[in-house]
Each structure stands twice: as C-alpha cells, then as structure tokens.
C-alpha positions in Angstrom: 2.8 60.3 -75.5 1.7 62.9 -77.8 -1.0 60.4 -78.5 -1.9 59.8 -75.0 -1.9 63.5 -74.2 -4.7 64.1 -76.8 -6.5 61.0 -75.7 -6.6 62.7 -72.0 -7.7 65.7 -73.8 -10.1 64.2 -75.6 -11.6 62.6 -71.8 -11.5 65.3 -70.4 -13.5 67.8 -72.7 -16.0 65.2 -73.1 -16.6 65.0 -69.0 -16.8 68.8 -69.2 -19.4 68.7 -72.3 -21.6 66.2 -70.1 -21.0 68.1 -67.1 -22.0 71.8 -68.9 -25.3 69.9 -70.5 -26.9 68.9 -67.0 -29.1 71.9 -65.6 -26.9 73.7 -62.8 -28.3 72.4 -59.7 -28.0 68.8 -61.0 -24.7 69.0 -62.0 -22.0 66.1 -60.9 -19.0 64.4 -62.7 -19.6 61.3 -63.7 -16.2 59.6 -64.0 -15.5 55.9 -65.0 -12.1 55.8 -64.5 -10.2 56.3 -61.0 -7.3 57.0 -60.9 -4.8 54.5 -59.2 -4.2 54.9 -55.6 -1.0 53.6 -54.4 -1.0 51.7 -50.8 0.8 53.5 -48.1 4.6 52.2 -48.1 6.3 51.7 -44.8 8.7 55.2 -45.1 5.3 57.1 -45.1 3.8 55.2 -42.0 7.2 55.7 -40.3 7.3 59.3 -40.9 3.7 59.6 -39.3 4.6 57.9 -36.4 7.9 59.5 -35.8 6.3 63.1 -36.1 3.6 62.0 -33.4 6.4 60.4 -31.3 8.8 63.4 -31.5 5.6 65.8 -30.4 5.1 63.7 -27.7 8.6 63.2 -26.5 8.9 67.0 -26.9 5.5 67.9 -24.9 6.4 65.3 -22.1 9.8 66.9 -21.6 8.4 70.0 -21.6 6.2 68.9 -18.8 8.6 66.6 -16.7 12.0 68.1 -17.3 13.1 71.6 -15.9 16.2 71.5 -18.3 13.8 71.3 -21.1 11.3 73.9 -19.9 14.7 76.2 -19.3 15.6 75.7 -23.1 12.0 76.3 -24.3 12.3 79.7 -22.2 15.9 80.8 -23.4 15.1 80.0 -27.1 11.6 81.9 -27.1 13.1 84.8 -25.5 16.2 84.7 -28.1 13.6 84.8 -31.1 11.6 87.4 -29.4 14.5 89.8 -28.6 16.6 89.3 -32.0 13.2 89.5 -33.7 12.4 92.8 -32.2 16.0 94.1 -32.6 16.6 92.7 -36.2 13.1 92.0 -37.4 13.7 88.4 -37.7 16.2 85.1 -37.6 16.6 85.8 -41.7 18.0 89.6 -41.1 20.2 88.5 -38.9 21.5 85.7 -41.0 22.3 87.7 -43.7 24.1 90.2 -41.1 26.3 87.4 -40.2 26.6 86.2 -44.1 27.9 89.7 -44.8 30.0 89.8 -41.6 31.9 86.3 -42.2 31.6 85.5 -46.0 31.9 88.4 -48.1 35.2 90.7 -48.2 34.8 93.9 -46.0 35.1 95.8 -48.9 31.8 95.4 -49.9 30.1 94.7 -46.5 26.7 96.2 -46.7 26.6 95.9 -50.9 24.0 93.6 -52.0 25.2 91.0 -54.2 23.5 92.4 -57.5 25.8 95.1 -57.2 28.8 93.3 -56.7 28.4 90.5 -59.6 26.8 93.3 -62.1 30.6 94.7 -62.7 29.6 98.3 -60.9 32.1 100.0 -58.3 31.6 98.1 -55.1 33.0 101.4 -53.2 30.3 103.6 -54.5 27.5 101.5 -53.9 29.0 100.9 -50.3 29.2 104.6 -49.6 25.4 104.6 -50.0 25.2 103.0 -47.0 26.1 104.6 -44.0 26.6 101.1 -42.1 26.4 97.4 -42.7 23.2 97.1 -41.3 21.1 99.7 -43.1 20.4 97.8 -45.9 18.5 94.9 -43.6 17.1 97.0 -41.0 15.2 99.8 -43.6 
C-alpha cells in the first residue's frame, strides 16, 4: 500500500510539474490514465426512475385529488405555524424529547450538564421554564 501511494504521489507531482512548466494561458492537464468508470447498475437506475415516479405521482395527486390538496394545505399550515411559534421542527422535537424521555427533575437542563456530574437542580433553576433553552 505504501509503494502504491508513493507511485500515485510521484505521478501527481509529475503532472503538476508539466502543468506549471507551460505558459499560463496554454496550461492543460494531459492525463494518460483515465479513472475506471463503473457501469450504472440496476439499483442506481431503479432509484432514478423511482424518484421520478414518486414526484410525478405526487404532482398528479395534487392536481387531481382533493384529499392530497387538503393534506398539502394542512401540512404546510402546520410547518408554518410551528415554525413561527417554536422556530422550527427540530426545536419542537427537542421539546418533546425533554418532555417524554428525560426524567422530570432534569427538564430544561442541557445533556452536557446532566452527564458532566454537575448538580442538575442548580442547572434546572437557571431556566425559568422547560422551553427557555430552546426558545432563546
């Protein structure tokens, strides 16, 4: 592996030496070795066509289905509303994590304070509410 890396390094240095030896307006890389191009496999083509099919299906659903139009309006309203109220979906997710996964005694306390061995009650008193650290 070391010999291979050294050979690649020497090839690179030779290419750069030739490149900078030319006059600036005539500089071009003249590579003799082309990297191997792997043929497109079935999974790559499937993923391409799957994304196109899903996009077309969603657009058709929006144009032809009242349910899809209502769904899109409700989801858009939800994201805009909670974005204005909380500042983003990720902040709402952090609030829910604090509410349902952490013990009640350490709500509003950063994870670093909890796991660093500090007094969580003192840290919890710094925040007037659970939401302070996320809304600031």
